[in-house]
N, C-alpha and C positions, 0 to 999 in steps of 0.2 A: 331464663326460660328453658324448659326441657328440650334438648336437642334431638331427642328420639321421637319427634312428633311424626313424628311420622310424615277417454273422450266420450261424452254422453252417449255416443252411438255404441259404446262397448257395454255389453250387458254385465250384470253383477257376476254371472257364472264365468265370464271370461277374465275377470279382473283378479289379479293376484295380490298378495300382501307385499311383495317385494317392489323394488324400483321398476319404473316403467309402466305402472298401472295408471289409468286415467285419473285416479284419486290422489296422486302424490302431492298436489298443492293444497288439498283440504283435509286429508286424513291425519290422525294422530301419528306421531313418530313411531317407527318400528323399533324393536329392541336394539337392533344392530346400529341404529342411528344415534342412540342416546349418548354415548361417550363424546361424540363430536359436538352435539348440542349442549351438553353440560359444559364443555370447554368454552363454547361460544358465550353461554350465559355468564360464566365465571370471569369472563374478560370484559363484561359490560359494567360500566360504572354505576348506572342506575340500579341494575340488579344487585350489585354489591351493597349499594346503599340500603336497599330493601332488606337484604340479609342482616346487615348490621342493626337494623331496627327490630327485626324479628328475633334475632339471636345476639343480643348485646353481650359483648365480651367473649364470644365464641370465635376462635380463629377461623379465617376463611379456609385455611388448609384442611381443618378438621371437617368442615362442611363439604368441601370438594371431595375429600376422600370418601365420605359417606355417600355422596351422590354417585360416585363411580362404582359403588358396590351394588347399585340398583340394576337388577337384571332385566327388568321390563317396566312398563308404565304402572302396572298394578303394584309392583314392588316399590316404586317411587311414592305412590299414594300412601302405602302403608308405612313407609319409613319417614316420610316428611309431612304429608297432608293430614294424616289421621290424628297424630298427637297435637298438631297445631289447632285442629278443630276441637279436640277435647278441652284444651286449655282455654280456647276462645269461648266455648259454651259455658265453662265454669265462671267466666267473668261477665258474659253478656246475656245469659239466660238463666232461668230457674228450672231448666230441664228440657230435654229434646228426645222424643220417642217416635216410633213408627209402628203402625199396625199393618202387617203384611201377611196376615194369617190366611188370606184367600189365594196366595201365590205359592208356587212350587219353587223353592230356592235353587233347584237344579236346572230350571228352564231359563230362557232368555226373553226379555220383554222390551217394548218401547214405552217408557213412562211419559205420558203427556200430562203436564201439570199446569195449574195456575202459577203465575209468575209474580213473586213478591220481592225477591232480592236478586240483583244482577249476578252476584257471585255465589251466594250461600245456598240458593235453592238446590242446585245440582251438587255442590260440595257436600252439604249435609246428607243428601240422599246417598252419596257414595259411602260416607261414614256409617250410615244406618244399615246399608246393605251388608257391609262388613260385619257389623254387630249382629245382624240377623243370619249370619253364616251363609250368605249367598256365595256362589262360587267365584263371582267377579263383580266389579262395580259397573259404572255406566260410561259409555262414550257420550260426550256432552256436545250438543249443538250450540255454537256460539257465533254471534253476528260479527262480521268483520269490522263493523263500526266501533267495536271496543278494542280493536287490535292494531291501533296506529303505531305503537312502539314495537320495534322488531323483537326485543327481549320478551315482551308480554306475549306476542304471538308464539315465540318458541316455548315459553313456559306452559301456556295452555295446551299446546300440542303434546308436550311431555305428560301433562295431566289428563290425557285421554280425551281431548277435545277435538272436534272436527268443525270446519269453518263454513258458516253460512254466508255466501257472498251476496251482498245487498246493493252495493254501490256500482251498479252496472246499467247500461242502456237496456231497453226492453227485450230485444232479441237475445242478447248475451245473458240477461237475467233468466230467460226461459231455459236456455241451455244449461246454465248453472243450476237451476232448480232440478232439471232432469238428472244431472250428475249427482247432486246432493241426494236425491231419492234413490238412485242406483247404489250410492254408497251406503245408505241406511239399510237397504235390503241385503247388501253384501255383508255389512257388519253383523246383523242379526243372524242371517242364514248361513254364512260361511265362516266368519270369524268367531261366531258364537259369543257375541258381546251384547250386553244390554245397552239401551240408548235412553238418554233424557232429552226431551225437547219441550219448550214452552208451548202452551196452547195458542199463543198469538205472538206476533212480532212485538217485542217490547212489553213492559209491564202494564197491567191495567191500573192506571194511576188512581182510579176511584174504587179499586177492589171489586168492581162488577165484572167478574171473571167469565169470559165468553171465548169459546174456541172459534178461531177463524177457519171457515171452510177451506180457505186457500192453503192452510197447512196440510189438510187432508188431501187436497188435490195434488199438492207436491208429493206427498207420500205415495200416492197411487201412480205417479209417473214412472216409477221403477218397478221391478218385479215382473211377474208373468201372470197371464190369465185375466179374469174379469177384474173390475175395480174392487169388488168384495174380496176376491182372492188376494189381490195385492195388499189391501189393508190388513187382511187376516194374517198374511205372512209376516207382518211386523209384530203381531201379538201385543196390541195396544192395551195399556193399563192406565185408566184415568187415576191421577194422583192428586189428592187434596192436600195442600200445604196451608197450615194455620199458624200464624204468629200472633201472640197476645198483643204485642206492641210492634209497630213498624217504625224503626228509627228514622226512616226517610219520609215519614208522613208530612213533616213541615216543608221539606224540599218539594214534595209533590204538590202540596197546596200552593206553595210559592209559584211553581211552574204553571198551575192552573190560572193564577192571576196574570202572569206574564203573557200567557197565550190569549187571555181575554183582552188585555190592554195594549198589546204590541202586535201589530199586523206582521204575520210571517215569522213570529218568534220561533227560534230553534235553539235547543240547548247546545252549548259548546262542548268540546272534548274535555275541557276543565270541569264542566258541570258533571259529566259522566264520572270523572275521577272522584269528585267530591261525593257523588251518590254511592259509588262503590265503597269508598272508605267508610262513609257513615253507615252504610248497610252492614258492613262486616263488623265494625267495632262497636256500633250502637247497641243499646239494651233492647232485647227482644222479649223478655219474659218467658212464658211457656211456649214451646214449639211442638207441633204435632204433625206427622205425616201419616196419611191414611191411603192405602192402596185399595181401590175398588176392584171388582173382578175384571179379569181380562175380557175384552169385548168380542172375542172370536165367536162365541155362541150367539151373541146379539147380531153380529154381522151376518151369520148364516141364516138368521131368521128373517132377514130383509128380502123383499121381492127383487130378484136379480134383474128384472126388467124395468125397475124404477129409473126414471131419467136421472142422469148423473148429478145434475144440480140438486135435485130433491134428495138424492142419496147422501151427498156430502152434508147437506143441511141437517138431515136426520141424524147422521152419525155425530156431527158436532153437537147437536142438542142432547144426544144421549150422553156424550162425554161431559157436557156441562151439568146435566142432571146428577151424574155420579159424583162429580167433584163437589157440587153444592150439597148433596146429601151427606157427604162424608167430612165436611168441615168439622173441626172441633171449635165450638163457639165458647167465648169467654164472657165474663160479665161486661167487659168494655163494649162488646158488640151490641148487647141489649140496652145498655145505658145510652149509647150513641143513637140507637134506633128510637128510643123514647124521647131523647132530647130533640131529635129532628122533628118528631111528630107532635111534640108538645103534649105527650101523654105519659101515663104510668102503666101502660098495658103489660109491660114485661117486668114490672118491679119485683115479681117473685123470683127473678133470675139473678138478682144482685142485692147487695146490702147498701144501707145508707153510707157506710164507710167506704165501700167500693166506688159508689157514685162520687163521693167527695174527692177520693184519690184520683179518679179519672179526670174530673174537672181540673184539678191542680196540674195533672200531667198535660192536659191540653193547653193550659195557660203557659206552662213552661216551654212547651214545644213552639208555640206561636211566638214567643219572645225571641226565638232563634232566627225568625224570618228577617231577612236583611233588605227587603224592598224599600225604596224611598217613600212610597205611598201605600203602605199596607191597608187593604180593605178588610178590617178585622171581622165584620160579620160574614163576609164572603169566605174568608180563609177558615173561619170556624166551621161554617157550613160544609166546606170541602173536606175538612178533617173528620167531621162527624160522619159524613157520607162514606168515607173510606172504611170506617169501623162498622157502620150500620149495614152496608151492602152484603157482607157474608151472611148476616142474620136474615135479611130480607130474602136472599136467594134460597137459603135452606128452608125457611118457613114456607116459601112458595112451592118448593119441591114436595114438602110434606103436607101441602094443602092446609096450612094453618093461616088463619087470618092474622094480619099485622097492621 
């Protein structure tokens, strides 16, 4: 493989980038911290095993030397992550592009997107921003539930990630949310970084993408002024992510049945690892990212006296509408919708060959399910729903009958 792959009471205006800021335990590593972190990673056996898998035959000493040439996190992304993603896309997709024509590449934004893949949603956005000649990539919000291994936590913070603390009692969680919001405002307003955050906690397993108002409430905990002022200061951009195929579709269907049949079922950490690996390495077909207009003007059009609950609901609905409107739909989406409805209402959107190929794809994916008692009709319905929901939501926004 090609080795050139490349305290919540403190306001954001008081917090600095150096040591001693209230954000030190959640922020990405600063450039001066990277050499020590690189050494720590290179001393970890699991990390070395990952390197040997990604770069078979490449001496660790060569990788270490290249890591130590990285001057900052963006440099690391360009020297290591970019090329890896180029090669991955060549194997696991038939193309990946982004429409960002409504944005100014010199400005900073908070990208709020639907969430399809645990790792790749934000990673591909970074690559696409580089391709579009944006001045920098994104700082990435990542849940601490995915960071149980110390070397993984180190690596994501090298890769411009900041940590969303979730496993806390209610009062501590409130304080952590305040700190997270303050950090986001600091990152956009003072560090001049972009941010990526999913529109909800966790992926929408059925692809019925909805923004959780709680995410917006968290964003408005930091900054200054009214709620509208605080949201506008983050320059939110709804981002629609469309994968032709979801390599985790059968895993999501399997989880639906487990939750249906097993009281209190929860995925294990091993399940998360399998989902991450499958999502990264599995075939995705065509991939499209579409940036809707920044919502600053929309926010300024709202009644400033609107009750907060109504305001957050309205903003969430607007983001949803923009994401749904800007999906790129594929034949699979319309085939699934027609199969679910037992109709041919959208047969003009696909060919008989495409319908046959999708049916064969579904059968092959369902054969990967390892449940001892697979409910085949239910699993098929769940998988069809995953592919149909983006079409249903876009048609609803466009006021088209379906």
